[in-house]
C-alpha positions in Angstrom: 18.8 46.1 92.4 16.7 49.2 93.3 15.0 49.3 96.6 11.2 48.6 96.5 9.3 51.7 97.6 6.6 51.4 100.3 3.8 52.0 97.7 4.9 48.9 95.7 3.6 46.4 98.3 0.5 45.5 96.3 -1.9 45.1 99.2 -4.6 43.7 96.9 -2.3 40.8 95.9 -1.5 40.1 99.6 -5.2 40.0 100.4 -5.9 37.6 97.5 -3.1 35.2 98.6 -4.5 35.3 102.1 -8.0 34.4 100.9 -6.6 31.5 99.0 -4.7 30.2 101.9 -7.8 30.4 104.2 -9.9 28.4 101.9 -11.2 25.2 103.7 -11.7 23.1 100.6 -10.6 22.7 97.0 -14.0 23.8 95.8 -13.8 27.0 97.9 -10.4 27.8 96.4 -11.6 27.3 92.8 -14.6 29.5 93.5 -12.4 32.3 94.8 -10.0 32.0 91.9 -12.9 32.1 89.3 -14.2 35.2 91.0 -10.8 36.9 90.8 -10.3 35.9 87.2 -13.7 37.4 86.3 -12.7 40.6 88.0 -9.3 40.8 86.3 -10.8 40.1 82.9 -13.4 42.9 83.4 -10.6 45.3 84.4 -8.5 44.5 81.3 -11.5 44.8 79.0 -12.9 47.9 80.7 -13.0 51.3 79.0 -10.9 52.9 81.8 -7.2 52.7 81.1 -5.2 51.0 83.9 -2.1 52.5 85.3 1.2 50.6 85.6 0.6 49.7 89.3 -2.8 48.1 88.5 -1.5 46.2 85.6 1.4 44.9 87.7 -0.9 43.9 90.5 -3.3 42.0 88.2 -0.5 40.3 86.2 1.0 39.2 89.5 -2.4 37.6 90.5 -2.5 35.8 87.2 1.0 34.5 87.7 0.1 33.3 91.2 -3.0 31.5 89.9 -0.9 29.8 87.2 1.6 28.6 89.8 -1.3 27.1 91.7 -1.9 24.8 88.7 -4.7 26.7 86.9 -4.7 27.6 83.2 -4.3 31.2 82.2 -5.5 32.2 78.7 -5.4 36.0 78.9 -3.2 38.8 80.3 -0.2 38.2 78.0 -0.6 41.6 76.2 -0.8 43.4 79.5 2.4 41.7 80.6 4.1 42.7 77.4 3.0 46.3 77.9 4.7 46.3 81.3 8.0 45.8 79.5 7.9 49.4 78.2 7.5 50.8 81.7 10.4 52.8 83.1 9.7 51.5 86.6 11.8 48.6 87.7 9.1 46.7 89.6 6.7 46.9 86.7 9.3 45.8 84.1 10.4 43.0 86.5 6.8 41.6 86.8 6.4 41.8 83.0 9.6 39.8 82.4 8.7 37.3 85.1 5.3 36.7 83.5 6.8 36.2 80.1 9.5 33.9 81.3 6.9 31.6 82.9 3.9 31.8 80.7 4.8 32.9 77.2 5.4 30.1 74.7 8.3 30.4 72.2 5.7 30.0 69.4 3.5 32.9 70.7 2.4 35.6 68.3 3.7 38.1 70.9 7.4 37.0 70.5 8.2 39.8 68.1 6.9 42.4 70.4 8.8 40.8 73.3 12.0 40.8 71.2 11.6 44.5 70.4 11.2 45.3 74.1 14.3 43.3 74.9 16.3 45.0 72.2 15.3 48.4 73.6 16.4 47.4 77.1 19.7 46.0 75.9 20.4 49.3 74.0 19.4 51.4 77.0 22.7 50.9 78.7 20.8 50.8 82.0 22.4 48.0 83.9 19.3 47.1 85.7 17.1 46.9 82.6 19.9 45.1 80.7 20.1 42.5 83.5 16.3 41.9 83.3 16.4 41.4 79.6 19.4 39.0 79.7 17.7 37.0 82.4 14.5 36.7 80.3 16.5 35.5 77.2 18.3 32.9 79.3 15.1 31.7 81.0 13.2 31.3 77.7 16.3 30.1 75.8 14.2 29.4 72.6 15.7 29.2 69.1 13.9 32.4 68.2 15.6 34.2 71.1 19.0 32.8 69.9 18.4 33.9 66.3 17.5 37.4 67.5 20.2 38.0 70.2 23.1 35.5 69.7 25.1 38.2 67.8 24.3 41.0 70.2 25.1 39.4 73.5 28.9 38.7 72.8 29.3 42.4 72.1 27.8 43.3 75.4 30.0 40.7 77.1 33.4 42.1 75.8 32.5 45.8 75.8 34.8 47.8 78.0 32.1 50.0 79.5 29.8 47.1 80.5 29.2 46.8 84.3 30.3 43.7 86.1 26.8 42.5 86.9 25.8 42.8 83.3 28.9 40.9 82.2 27.9 38.0 84.5 24.4 37.9 83.1 25.7 38.2 79.5 28.1 35.3 80.0 25.5 33.0 81.5 22.9 34.0 78.9 25.3 33.3 76.1 26.1 29.9 77.7 22.4 29.0 77.8 21.9 30.0 74.1 25.0 28.0 73.1 23.7 24.9 74.9 20.3 25.1 73.2 21.3 26.3 69.8 25.1 26.0 69.2 24.8 26.5 65.5 23.3 30.0 66.0 26.1 31.4 68.2 28.8 32.8 65.9 32.5 32.4 66.6 34.3 35.7 65.9 36.7 38.3 67.3 34.9 38.2 70.7 36.3 34.7 71.4 39.8 35.9 71.9 38.6 38.8 74.1 36.4 36.7 76.3 39.3 34.6 77.4 40.8 37.7 79.1 37.8 37.9 81.4 39.6 35.2 83.4 41.9 38.1 84.6 38.9 40.3 85.6 39.1 41.7 89.1 35.5 40.8 89.8 35.4 37.1 90.7 31.7 36.8 89.8 32.6 37.8 86.2 35.5 35.2 86.3 33.2 32.5 87.5 30.5 33.1 84.8 33.2 33.5 82.1 34.9 30.2 83.1 31.6 28.3 82.7 31.2 29.8 79.3 34.8 29.2 78.1 34.7 25.6 79.4 31.7 24.7 77.3 33.0 26.5 74.2 36.5 24.9 74.6 35.0 21.4 74.6 34.0 21.9 70.9 36.5 24.5 69.8 39.7 23.7 71.8 42.1 25.5 69.5 40.3 28.9 69.7 40.5 28.9 73.5 44.0 27.4 74.0 45.2 30.7 75.5 42.8 30.2 78.4 45.1 27.6 79.9 47.8 30.0 81.1 45.3 32.5 82.4 43.3 29.7 84.2 46.5 28.5 85.9 47.4 32.0 86.9 44.0 32.6 88.4 43.9 29.2 90.1 47.3 29.9 91.7 46.2 33.2 93.1 43.1 31.5 94.7 44.9 28.5 96.1 47.7 30.5 97.7 45.5 33.1 99.1 44.2 33.1 102.7 40.5 32.9 103.4 40.6 36.6 104.5 42.0 37.7 101.1 38.8 36.7 99.3 36.4 37.4 102.0 33.4 38.0 99.8 34.0 34.7 98.0 35.1 32.5 100.9 32.7 29.7 101.7 33.3 28.2 105.2 37.0 29.0 105.2 37.5 27.7 101.6 38.4 30.5 99.2 36.2 30.6 96.0 35.5 26.8 95.9 33.1 27.0 92.9 35.5 29.1 90.8 38.4 26.7 91.7 36.3 23.7 90.6 35.4 25.4 87.3 39.0 26.4 86.6 40.2 22.8 87.2 37.5 21.5 84.9 38.5 24.0 82.2 42.1 22.7 82.4 40.8 19.2 81.8 39.9 20.2 78.3 43.6 20.4 77.4 46.8 18.3 77.7 49.5 19.3 80.2 50.8 22.8 79.4 53.9 22.8 77.2 55.4 26.0 78.8 57.6 24.7 81.7 56.8 27.8 83.8 53.0 27.3 83.4 53.4 23.6 84.0 55.5 24.1 87.1 53.0 26.7 88.5 50.1 24.2 87.9 52.0 21.5 89.6 52.5 23.8 92.6 48.8 24.5 92.7 47.9 20.8 92.7 50.5 20.0 95.4 49.1 22.8 97.5 45.5 21.5 97.2 46.8 18.0 98.2 48.6 19.5 101.1 45.6 21.4 102.3 43.6 18.1 102.3 45.9 16.8 105.0 45.5 19.8 107.2 43.0 19.6 110.2 39.6 21.0 109.3 39.0 24.6 110.2 35.3 23.9 110.8 33.3 20.9 111.9 30.4 21.8 109.7 29.6 19.7 106.7 29.6 22.7 104.3 33.4 23.1 105.0 34.3 19.5 104.2 32.0 19.5 101.2 33.7 22.6 99.7 37.2 21.4 100.5 36.6 17.9 99.1 34.9 19.3 95.9 38.2 21.2 95.1 40.3 18.1 96.0 38.4 15.7 93.8 38.4 18.0 90.9 42.2 18.5 91.3 42.6 14.7 91.4 40.6 14.4 88.2 43.0 16.9 86.6 46.0 14.9 87.8 44.5 11.7 86.3 43.7 13.5 83.1 47.2 14.7 82.6 48.7 11.4 83.7 52.2 12.8 83.5 53.4 13.5 87.1 54.2 10.2 88.9 54.6 12.0 92.3 51.2 13.7 92.0 49.5 10.4 90.9 50.8 8.4 93.8 49.9 11.2 96.3 46.4 11.4 94.8 46.1 7.6 95.2 47.2 7.7 98.8 44.8 10.5 99.6 41.9 8.6 98.0 42.9 5.5 100.0 42.3 7.5 103.2 38.7 8.1 102.0 38.0 4.4 101.5 37.3 4.0 105.2 35.6 7.4 105.7 32.3 7.4 107.5 30.7 9.5 104.7 29.2 7.2 102.0 29.6 9.7 99.2 33.3 10.1 99.9 33.8 6.3 99.8 31.9 6.2 96.5 33.9 9.0 94.9 37.2 7.6 96.1 36.5 4.2 94.6 35.4 5.8 91.3 38.5 8.0 91.0 40.8 5.0 91.9 39.3 3.0 89.1 40.7 5.6 86.7 44.0 5.8 88.6 44.5 2.1 88.2 44.9 2.6 84.4 48.1 4.8 84.9 51.4 3.1 84.8 52.6 5.5 87.5 49.9 4.8 90.1 48.8 1.2 89.4 51.1 -0.2 92.0 49.9 2.4 94.6 46.3 1.4 93.9 47.1 -2.3 94.4 48.3 -1.6 98.0 44.6 -0.9 98.9 43.3 -4.2 97.7 42.4 -5.5 101.2 40.5 -2.4 101.9 38.5 -2.7 98.7 37.8 -6.3 99.3 36.6 -5.5 102.8 34.3 -2.8 101.3 32.9 -5.4 99.0 32.0 -7.6 101.9 30.7 -5.0 104.5 29.4 -2.0 102.5 25.7 -1.5 102.9 25.2 0.7 99.8 24.9 -1.3 96.6 26.3 1.5 94.5 29.4 1.6 96.6 29.8 -2.2 96.3 29.5 -1.9 92.5 32.3 0.7 92.4 34.4 -1.7 94.6 33.8 -4.4 92.0 34.9 -2.0 89.2 38.0 -1.1 91.1 39.0 -4.7 91.7 38.5 -5.3 88.0 40.7 -2.3 87.1 43.5 -3.1 89.5 43.7 -6.8 88.5 46.9 -8.2 86.9 48.7 -11.6 87.0 50.0 -11.0 90.4 46.6 -10.8 92.1 44.2 -12.2 89.5 43.4 -15.4 91.4 42.8 -13.5 94.7 40.5 -11.0 93.0 38.6 -13.6 91.0 38.0 -15.7 94.1 36.7 -12.6 96.0 34.4 -11.7 93.1 33.0 -15.3 93.1 32.4 -15.2 96.8 30.6 -11.9 96.5 28.6 -13.2 93.5 26.6 -15.5 95.8 25.1 -12.6 97.7 25.4 -9.8 95.1 22.5 -7.6 94.1 20.6 -9.1 91.1 21.0 -5.9 89.1 24.8 -6.3 88.9 25.3 -10.1 88.7 25.5 -10.3 85.0 28.2 -7.5 84.9 30.2 -9.4 87.6 29.9 -12.6 85.6 31.3 -10.9 82.5 34.2 -9.4 84.5 35.1 -12.7 86.2 35.1 -14.4 82.8 37.3 -11.8 81.3 39.8 -11.7 84.2 40.0 -15.5 84.4 40.9 -15.8 80.8 43.1 -12.7 80.4 45.3 -13.6 83.4 45.1 -17.4 83.3 48.6 -18.9 83.5 47.2 -22.4 84.4 44.2 -23.1 82.2 43.0 -25.8 84.6 42.3 -22.8 87.0 40.4 -21.1 84.2 38.2 -24.1 83.6 37.5 -24.5 87.3 36.7 -20.8 87.6 34.2 -20.7 84.7 32.4 -23.9 85.9 32.2 -22.4 89.4 30.8 -19.3 87.8 28.1 -21.3 86.1 27.3 -23.1 89.3 27.0 -19.9 91.4 25.2 -17.7 88.8 24.2 -19.9 85.9 21.2 -17.7 85.0 23.5 -14.7 84.4 26.1 -16.6 82.4 25.4 -15.5 78.8 26.1 -17.6 75.8 29.3 -15.6 75.1 30.8 -16.9 78.3 30.3 -20.6 77.8 31.2 -20.3 74.1 34.6 -19.0 75.3 35.2 -22.1 77.5 34.5 -24.3 74.5 36.9 -22.4 72.3 39.7 -22.4 74.8 39.4 -26.1 75.6 39.3 -27.0 71.9 42.3 -24.8 71.1 44.5 -26.1 74.0 45.5 -29.7 74.0 46.9 -29.5 77.5 43.6 -28.8 79.1 41.2 -31.0 77.2 41.5 -34.1 79.4 41.2 -32.0 82.6 38.2 -30.2 81.2 36.4 -33.5 80.3 37.1 -34.9 83.8 36.0 -31.7 85.6 32.7 -31.3 83.7 31.9 -35.0 84.1 32.3 -34.6 87.9 30.3 -31.4 87.9 27.4 -33.0 86.0 27.0 -35.6 88.7 25.5 -33.0 91.0 21.7 -33.7 91.6 20.9 -30.2 90.3 23.1 -28.4 87.8 22.4 -25.5 85.6 21.5 -25.8 82.0 24.6 -23.9 80.9 26.7 -26.5 82.6 24.8 -29.2 80.6 25.7 -27.4 77.4 29.4 -27.1 78.3 29.4 -30.7 79.5 27.7 -32.0 76.4 30.0 -30.2 74.0 33.3 -31.1 75.8 32.3 -34.8 76.5 31.2 -35.1 72.8 34.7 -34.0 71.7 37.0 -35.3 74.4 35.0 -37.9 76.4 37.4 -40.6 75.0 40.2 -39.0 77.1 38.5 -40.1 80.4 36.8 -43.3 79.1 39.6 -45.5 80.4 38.5 -44.9 84.0 35.7 -47.3 85.0 34.0 -44.5 86.9 33.6 -42.5 83.6 33.1 -45.3 81.1 31.3 -44.4 77.8 28.0 -45.8 79.0 28.2 -43.9 82.3 29.0 -40.7 80.4 26.0 -41.2 78.1 23.6 -42.1 80.9 24.8 -39.0 82.9 24.1 -36.7 80.0 20.8 -38.4 79.0 19.5 -38.0 82.6 19.6 -34.3 82.1 17.9 -34.4 78.7 14.3 -34.1 79.8 15.0 -31.1 82.0 16.6 -29.0 79.3 15.3 -26.5 76.8 15.0 -27.3 73.0 18.4 -25.7 72.0 20.2 -27.7 74.7 18.4 -31.0 73.7 19.5 -30.3 70.1 23.1 -30.0 71.3 22.9 -33.2 73.4 21.6 -35.1 70.3 24.7 -33.9 68.5 26.8 -35.2 71.4 25.1 -38.6 71.1 26.0 -39.0 67.5 29.6 -37.9 68.4 29.6 -40.7 71.0 28.7 -43.2 68.2 32.0 -42.3 66.6 34.0 -42.2 69.9 32.5 -45.2 71.5 31.2 -47.9 69.0 30.3 -50.2 72.0 27.4 -48.0 73.0 26.1 -47.4 69.4 23.1 -49.6 69.9 22.1 -47.8 73.1 22.3 -44.5 71.4 20.3 -45.7 68.4 17.6 -46.9 70.7 17.3 -43.4 72.1 17.3 -41.8 68.7 14.7 -44.3 67.5 12.3 -43.7 70.3 9.0 -42.0 69.6 9.9 -39.1 71.9 12.6 -38.2 69.4 11.3 -39.3 65.9 7.8 -37.9 66.6 8.9 -34.9 68.6 6.7 -31.9 68.3 9.7 -29.7 67.7 10.9 -29.8 64.1 14.5 -29.2 64.9 14.8 -32.1 67.4 12.8 -34.4 65.1 15.0 -33.7 62.1 18.2 -34.2 64.1 17.0 -37.5 65.5 16.0 -38.8 62.1 19.2 -37.7 60.3 21.6 -38.8 63.1 19.8 -42.2 63.3 20.1 -42.6 59.6 23.8 -41.5 59.6 24.7 -44.0 62.3 22.9 -46.8 60.5 24.2 -46.5 56.9 27.6 -44.9 57.3 30.7 -47.0 57.4 33.2 -46.5 60.2 35.5 -44.5 58.0 32.7 -42.2 56.9 31.6 -41.7 60.5 35.2 -40.9 61.5 35.4 -38.3 58.8 32.0 -36.7 59.3 32.3 -36.7 63.1 35.9 -35.9 63.5 37.1 -33.7 66.3 36.5 -30.0 65.8 39.5 -28.1 64.5 41.0 -25.2 66.4 38.8 -22.1 66.2 40.2 -19.0 64.3 40.7 -16.1 66.7 38.6 -13.0 66.9 38.2 -10.1 69.2 36.5 -11.1 72.4 32.7 -10.9 72.3 32.6 -11.0 76.1 34.6 -7.8 76.3 32.4 -6.2 73.7 29.3 -7.2 75.6 30.7 -5.7 78.9 31.6 -2.5 77.1 28.1 -2.3 75.6 26.5 -2.9 79.0 28.6 -0.3 80.8 28.8 2.2 78.0 31.8 4.1 76.6 34.3 5.8 78.9 34.0 3.4 81.8 36.4 1.0 83.5 35.8 -1.6 80.8 37.9 0.6 78.5 40.9 0.0 80.7 41.8 -3.1 78.8 43.2 -0.9 76.0 44.8 1.6 78.3 46.6 -1.1 80.4 47.7 -3.3 77.5 51.3 -2.1 77.4 51.6 -1.7 81.2 50.4 -5.2 81.9 53.1 -6.8 79.7 55.9 -4.9 81.4 54.6 -5.4 84.9 54.0 -9.2 84.6 57.2 -10.1 82.9 55.7 -11.7 79.8 54.6 -9.7 76.8 51.1 -10.2 75.6 50.9 -10.2 71.8 48.7 -7.5 70.4 45.2 -8.5 69.4 44.6 -8.4 65.7 41.7 -8.8 63.4 41.4 -11.9 61.2 39.5 -12.4 58.0 35.7 -12.9 58.2 34.8 -16.6 58.6 31.2 -17.8 58.9 31.3 -20.0 62.0 28.2 -21.8 63.3 27.1 -21.5 66.9 28.1 -24.7 68.8 24.6 -25.0 70.2 23.1 -24.8 66.7 25.5 -27.2 64.9 28.0 -29.2 66.9 29.1 -31.2 63.9 29.6 -28.1 61.7 28.0 -30.0 58.8 26.5 -26.8 57.3 29.5 -24.6 57.9 32.2 -23.4 55.6 35.4 -25.5 55.9 37.6 -24.3 58.7 41.4 -24.2 58.4 43.6 -25.6 61.1 46.3 -23.0 60.4 45.3 -20.8 63.2 47.9 -21.0 65.9 46.8 -21.9 69.4 46.8 -19.1 72.0 50.0 -18.3 73.7 50.6 -19.9 77.0 51.6 -16.6 78.5 48.0 -15.3 78.4 44.9 -15.1 76.5 44.4 -12.7 73.6 40.8 -12.2 74.5 39.8 -13.2 71.0 36.6 -15.1 70.1 35.4 -17.2 67.3 31.8 -16.5 68.2 32.0 -12.7 67.8 30.4 -11.3 64.7 33.2 -8.7 64.2 35.4 -9.0 61.2 38.9 -10.1 61.7 42.2 -9.7 59.8 45.4 -11.7 59.5 48.2 -11.1 61.8 50.9 -8.6 60.8 53.6 -10.3 58.6 57.2 -9.6 58.0 57.8 -7.8 54.7 58.6 -10.2 51.8 57.2 -13.3 53.5 56.0 -15.9 51.0 53.2 -16.9 53.4 51.5 -13.7 52.4 50.5 -15.2 49.1 50.0 -18.8 50.3 47.2 -17.7 52.7 45.0 -16.8 49.7 44.7 -20.4 48.7 42.0 -20.9 51.3 40.9 -17.3 52.0 39.5 -14.5 49.9 40.7 -11.6 52.1 43.9 -10.7 53.8 47.1 -8.6 53.9 49.6 -8.8 51.1 52.2 -6.6 52.6 52.8 -4.7 55.8 55.6 -2.6 57.4 55.8 0.3 59.7 54.5 2.8 57.1 52.0 1.0 54.9 49.6 -1.9 54.8 48.4 -3.4 51.5 45.4 -5.7 51.6 43.4 -7.7 49.1 39.7 -8.5 49.2 38.0 -10.6 46.5 34.5 -11.8 45.7 33.4 -14.6 43.3 30.1 -15.8 42.0 30.1 -18.6 39.5 32.3 -17.4 36.6 32.4 -13.8 37.8 34.8 -12.2 40.2 36.1 -8.9 41.4 39.1 -7.8 43.5 39.7 -4.8 45.7 43.1 -3.6 46.7 43.2 -1.3 49.8 46.0 0.7 51.2 46.4 1.7 54.9 48.5 4.6 56.1 50.0 3.5 59.4 51.8 6.8 60.0 50.4 10.0 61.6 51.1 12.1 58.5 49.3 12.3 55.2 50.6 10.6 52.1 51.3 13.0 49.3 51.5 12.1 45.5 50.5 8.6 46.3 49.8 6.7 43.0 49.2 2.9 43.0 49.9 0.9 39.9 48.7 -2.6 39.0 50.9 -4.4 36.5 49.6 -7.6 34.8 52.0 -9.9 33.0 51.2 -11.0 29.4 50.2 -14.5 30.6 47.9 -13.1 33.2 46.4 -10.5 30.8 45.5 -13.2 28.4 43.6 -15.2 31.0 41.5 -12.3 32.2 38.1 -12.2 30.6 36.7 -9.1 29.0 35.8 -6.3 31.4 32.1 -6.8 31.2 32.6 -10.3 32.8 35.4 -9.6 35.3 36.8 -6.3 36.5 39.8 -5.6 38.8 38.5 -2.8 41.0 40.9 -0.4 42.8 39.5 2.5 44.9 36.1 1.8 43.4 37.2 1.8 39.8 38.2 -1.0 37.4 41.9 -0.6 36.6 41.3 -2.4 33.3 38.3 -0.5 31.9 37.8 2.3 34.5 34.2 1.1 35.2 32.9 2.7 38.4 31.8 0.2 41.1 
C-alpha cells in the first residue's frame, strides 16, 4: 500500500472529530453535526468546483457521521467521482464510502461497476485490490452478474501479482457463497487447483478457502487438489518454525493454512494412491506426535494454534475411518483432554470422541474412558460440557456397559438441567430397550424414568413399554406386579397411571391370586388416582374398568356402580360421558362369551421403526450422535456376540393409540402373525409410529409370500440379492386396482428391463372390463394402457 503523504492528513476531519468528542450532551453533538452537514451540502452545491482533497475530506466527514448513527442522504455522487481519481487515498475513500453506504439497488450501481471495471483493467495492483475489496464487501447479485466471469481470469493469470491473487480468490469465494449460480465453472477450475503449489503462502491460504467451498458442491472437478494439498501439508508439518518465519504463529508454522488444508481433505475419501496415502498418514502421525511434545510457549496463543491443528487432524482421521492405529492414538490423545483445566478443550474432546465411538477400530478405546466421562457428568460446572458427556455415554454404550451407563444417566437426570431432560429421557429409553437382555430390567428402568422425570416422558416412551410388555409373555406378570407396587406411592406421575392402567387392564389377572393385589384392591388403587388425572387418562382408566369386568366378574357390580354415578354419566366431557354410557350398557346386556370376545387380551403389536429414535433424531437434527445407531449396527452385533436382526419396514396398518382406544373397538383387525421380538435384543421398532412398514425379507420361492396377502393388501412377492418385487392394491366396493413395483438392490443400473404380466384364461375371464377394474403397472394399466 502506498505511503500516505504528509498533506493527506485532512486536518479539517481531525478538528471535526475532536469537536464531536468534546460535546457535553447529545443535543450539542446533534447541533454540531447539523451545522457540518449544512456546510458540506453548501460546498457540494456551490458553483466552485471542489478539488479531490476537499471531496475526500467531506466524504470522510459524511462517513464518520453515518457511523455515529445518523442518516446520510447525499454525497453519493461525490464518492463515485472519487473512484476516477488517480490518487490512492482519494480512490480508497470513495470505495470505502460505497462499500458502507451505497445500496445494491442504487441508481449509481452502473457508474460504480464501470469504475470498478476500469480499475480491474488498469493492471495497477493497488487499484485492482481496492476494486476487488469493494466487490467482496458489497457482494450483491448485481456485482456477481457483472464480475463473476472476470475475476477467475485475474486469479489464474500468470502476470497477476500475489496480493491481487489473494484478493481475487477471496472475492470469488464471497460471490460464490452469495450467488453460486452466477459463478461459471470452466477451464479456470483446473488451473486454480495449482495455486496450492504457489510459493506465496498467502495465495495458498486464500486459494484453499476457495477450493474447499467449491469442492463441497463439485468434488469431481477438484479431485486433483487432494495430492497437492497433502504435499503442501507435508511441507508445513515437517518444517521448523524458522523455515516459515513470516507465517509462524507462536512457534506453530502456518496454523491457519494447515487447518484449511485438513478441512479440504475432509471433502474426499482416503487417497487411492498408496504414496499419497502414506504421506498423509505420516503428516497425521507427526501432528499427533507434536501434540505430545512439551509446549514451546506458556502463552495461550501457542496452545490455541497447536490444538486447532490437532483437532482438525483428528477430524480428518475420523472422516477417513480407515487407519486403526491413528484412530486409537487420536482417542488416547482426546482422553488426555477430558481432564484438562480448559473448558473448551474438554468440550471439544467429548464432541470428537462421540464420533470416534462409531468406528469399529476405536470403539473399545473410547470405552476405556467411561469412568472419566461419568465423573465429568457429575462434577462438570458447564452445562454444555455435561450435555456432551451425555452424548458420549450414549455413543459408547453397548451390551457390556449398558446397565452402568443407564444407571448413571438416571442418577444425573434427577439434577440435570431442565433444557436437556427430555433428550436424556429419550436416550435412556432407547438404550434400555436396545440393550435389554433381561426385560424385567427394562421395565424397572422405564418406570424409574417416569418416577424421576415424568413430565419429560413423552407418549412415545410409555407407548413402547406397553408394546414390549404385550409382545413378551415372559415379562407380563412381572410388569403387572411392578406397576401395581409403583402405583401404591402416595404421589405418582400421571404417565405411571397410564402405564399401570393399561398393563393391569390386560394382565391384572396374573397377580390377582395374591391377597395383597386382589381384583378389588387393584380397582380401588387405580380409582383412587382417577380424580387427579387429565381427561385422556380418565378415558383410559374407564377402558381399564370395563376390562376388569371381563377379567374379574366378582367386582362387576362395584365397577358398574362407578360407571353409573352422575360424575360419569353426566360428565361435562363428551368423551368420558360416552365411554361411561357405552361401557355400562356393554357390561349389562352382554353375555359372558360376548364380553370375553369383545374384551379379549390385545394381540401382539406389529413391528415398526422406533418412533422414540425418530423423535430423538428430530430433536437433535441430522448429523448428530443419534445417527450412530445406523453406523454401529454391524459393529454392535459382532462385539456383543449376538447378531441383531436388521430392522425392516412392515405394511401400513392403522393402529389406534392405546390412550384413545384401549379396547381397539374402532380399529382394523390386527393379525397375530407378527413374531415377538428376539430375546437377544430389541429391534427398536414401534407400532405407534406413523411411518410405513414392510414385510420382512423372504427366501425366494417361499409359499408364504402369497399367503400373507389373505389379510394384507401390500407386501413383497419376491426378493433376492438383486431384485425386490412388491405388490400394492386398493379396493373400494366393486372397484380395485393393483400396483406392481420393482426394487433394484444392486449398485448398478438395470438395462433392457421389461416386466411382463401374464393372466391365465380363467383369471382373464374373471377380470371386469377395464373401465371398472384396471391392473396398473408403472402408472399404466397393463390391460388397457390407461394412464393413472
